[in-house]
Each structure stands twice: as structure tokens, then as C-alpha cells.
GUKOL-677775 format. One line per 5 residues: number of its first residue (from 1); their letters; for each residue x, y, z of C-alpha. Coordinates in steps of 0.5 Angstrom, whole numbers, plus 500, padded with zeros to 3 digits. Each point is the difference from the previous one (the first is absolute). Last residue first. Layout:
BEGIN
NUM = A = X Y Z; ... $
//
This chain:
BEGIN
230 = VSPSS = 473 496 391; 498 496 506; 494 502 503; 500 502 507; 497 495 505 $
225 = IDNSD = 507 496 502; 504 507 501; 494 503 504; 500 493 504; 508 500 501 $
220 = MRCCC = 499 508 502; 495 498 505; 504 494 503; 506 505 501; 496 505 504 $
215 = VSALL = 497 495 504; 508 497 501; 502 507 501; 495 502 506; 501 493 503 $
210 = KEIFG = 508 501 500; 498 508 503; 495 497 505; 506 495 503; 505 505 500 $
205 = KRMFV = 501 501 507; 496 494 504; 494 502 503; 496 496 495; 504 494 502 $
200 = YLVSD = 498 501 507; 492 501 498; 500 494 496; 502 497 507; 495 503 504 $
195 = ALPSL = 494 497 495; 503 493 502; 500 502 507; 493 503 500; 497 493 496 $
190 = RVITL = 497 498 507; 495 507 500; 497 496 493; 498 494 503; 498 503 507 $
185 = SLLNL = 495 505 496; 497 495 496; 499 495 506; 497 505 504; 496 503 494 $
180 = RFDVL = 497 493 499; 498 499 507; 497 507 501; 496 500 494; 497 493 504 $
175 = RNIDT = 500 504 506; 495 506 498; 502 506 503; 501 501 508; 505 506 500 $
170 = YVKLF = 505 497 503; 501 495 494; 499 505 495; 505 505 502; 506 495 501 $
165 = WIMFP = 498 497 493; 501 507 497; 507 500 504; 502 494 496; 497 503 494 $
160 = LFLVT = 505 506 501; 506 496 501; 502 496 493; 497 505 495; 500 506 503 $
155 = YILLV = 507 500 504; 504 497 494; 497 505 495; 502 505 505; 507 497 501 $
150 = LVLVG = 501 500 493; 498 507 498; 504 503 505; 506 495 498; 499 502 492 $
145 = VIRRK = 499 507 503; 507 500 503; 503 496 495; 498 506 494; 503 505 505 $
140 = EDSPV = 506 497 501; 501 499 492; 498 508 500; 506 502 504; 498 503 507 $
135 = SISAS = 502 507 502; 495 504 495; 493 498 503; 495 504 497; 497 495 495 $
130 = LAKLT = 500 495 506; 496 504 505; 493 498 498; 502 493 498; 503 499 507 $
125 = GALSF = 495 503 504; 494 495 496; 505 494 501; 501 502 507; 493 502 502 $
120 = ILLPF = 497 494 497; 505 495 504; 498 504 506; 493 499 498; 500 493 500 $
115 = PLLLV = 505 499 506; 495 503 505; 495 494 498; 504 494 505; 501 505 506 $
110 = FYIIA = 493 503 499; 497 493 499; 504 498 506; 498 505 504; 492 499 500 $
105 = QALNF = 502 492 501; 501 501 507; 498 493 502; 505 498 504; 503 496 495 $
100 = FLVVC = 501 505 496; 503 505 505; 506 494 501; 501 500 492; 500 508 500 $
95 = VPSLV = 505 500 505; 504 494 496; 501 505 495; 501 507 504; 507 497 502 $
90 = WVLVC = 503 498 494; 497 507 497; 504 504 505; 506 496 499; 500 501 493 $
85 = VVVSS = 499 507 501; 506 501 505; 504 496 495; 499 505 495; 501 506 505 $
80 = KITRR = 507 497 502; 502 499 492; 499 508 499; 495 504 495; 499 506 502 $
75 = FRYWL = 505 505 496; 499 496 493; 492 500 502; 499 507 501; 504 502 494 $
70 = PHAIV = 496 495 496; 493 501 502; 495 498 495; 505 495 496; 504 496 506 $
65 = LYREL = 495 501 505; 495 496 495; 505 494 500; 500 500 507; 493 501 501 $
60 = AICVM = 499 493 495; 505 496 504; 497 502 506; 493 498 498; 503 493 498 $
55 = FGVSA = 504 499 506; 493 501 504; 496 496 495; 506 495 502; 499 500 507 $
50 = ILASF = 492 499 500; 502 493 497; 506 499 504; 495 501 507; 495 496 497 $
45 = YICYF = 505 494 498; 503 501 507; 493 499 503; 499 494 495; 507 497 502 $
40 = ILFIT = 497 500 508; 493 497 498; 504 495 496; 504 498 506; 494 500 505 $
35 = WDVNP = 496 495 495; 506 495 499; 501 498 494; 498 494 497; 502 501 493 $
30 = VVQVI = 504 505 497; 497 504 495; 498 506 504; 508 500 504; 502 501 492 $
25 = MFCLQ = 496 506 499; 501 503 507; 508 500 497; 498 503 494; 497 506 504 $
20 = ILDTI = 506 501 504; 504 500 494; 496 505 497; 501 505 506; 507 499 500 $
15 = LLNIV = 500 502 493; 496 507 502; 506 501 505; 505 500 495; 496 505 495 $
10 = YIPVV = 499 504 506; 508 501 501; 501 500 493; 496 506 500; 506 504 504 $
5 = HDRRV = 504 503 494; 505 505 502; 504 496 505; 500 493 495; 497 494 503 $
//
């Protein structure tokens, strides 16, 4: 982790949450698992799931600050502050699980749905400040916007159905619909480690440039093929 680039700290913690989720999936397929052990792993899995959402928000806000407030970010970003944020995310995640089991669902709704407006705000603010920013190279701008779009897409497609299921379960909606939505949402949310792996590759420098170059080459080849020969 370079001193002038703190986002890998959030990415590393996001990778840890993915590994925890994969460990829970392994425990689920192991036969004859004690119920107490399963419940412990389920609580850890739920905590890691909430933490992964928190670290995605951290990545999105950090990318937003690079574009919208470059001078403030340049002087305020430190390894220490990033570590403090990561510790807060890891501490608050099991607290949310405890609140859930103590029937404080209203707080859980707020915590789990809060990232959605934050991610939209980060993307909208970045796009608004993108044209006025002169301190960030154009390739870095494309990479930042691509990461923000991908993070918002991951949350919307994978996590939002899980939040909707929570709302339906605790508002006494038809149980048959709840069961179907439960099965679908739990299946989709378990794809989050796979989606995060795409995010890791997408954040690498030069990846978007190579992707755009390949797309442009494909377009040029298709134009050459479609053009009539003389």
C-alpha cells in the first residue's frame, strides 16, 4: 500500500469479507454440522455481508473525493484515517447483527438501505465534477467512473433484492411470495464474492484502456468487413 494511494486498504478488507462468505458456504455444504457452529458461522457471515457493503461505500466515497475534492483529499488522506474507517466498519457490522437478533429491524433497514443513496450520490457528484477537474488524468477519470458504476451495479443487482426481502418478511406479506423472493435473493447475494473479483480486476490500471482499445479494434474490424471492396 503506497502512502499516496489508500484505496487498496478498503479493497483488501473487501477481499477478507469475501473469503469469510466463502467459508460460510463451505460450512453449509458440510454434512452433520452442529447447530451451534452453524449459527456462529451464520452470524459471522451476516457480519461479513454488512461489512462488504460498508467497504464498497468506502471505495465509492474515496473515488468521489479524488474527483470532486482533489485538494482536500490530497492533504487529508492518510493510512491512519483509512485504518480507523476500516475498524469502524468491522465493529459496526456485528453490532448490526446483534440488533437484528434483538428485533431492531428498523435500524437494520436504515443501515442496509443507506448505502444506496450514498452510492448514487458518489456517482452523480463524480460525473458533475468530472468536467471541471484538471488535476486527474483522463485515464484515471475513466477508471474512477467505471469503478463507481460497477459498485452501484453490484449493490443494486445483488444486495438490493435481499433488502427488499427483509422488508417483505417483516411487513406480513404473502408467505409464498416471501419464500420465492427469499430463495432468489439469497442465491443472488451469494454471488457477491464473484462480483467483487470483477471489481478487483476492473480497478487495475490500464484495464479500462485495454478494454476500450479492444472494443475500438472490434468496431474497426467490423467496419472493414462491412465496407464494400473496390
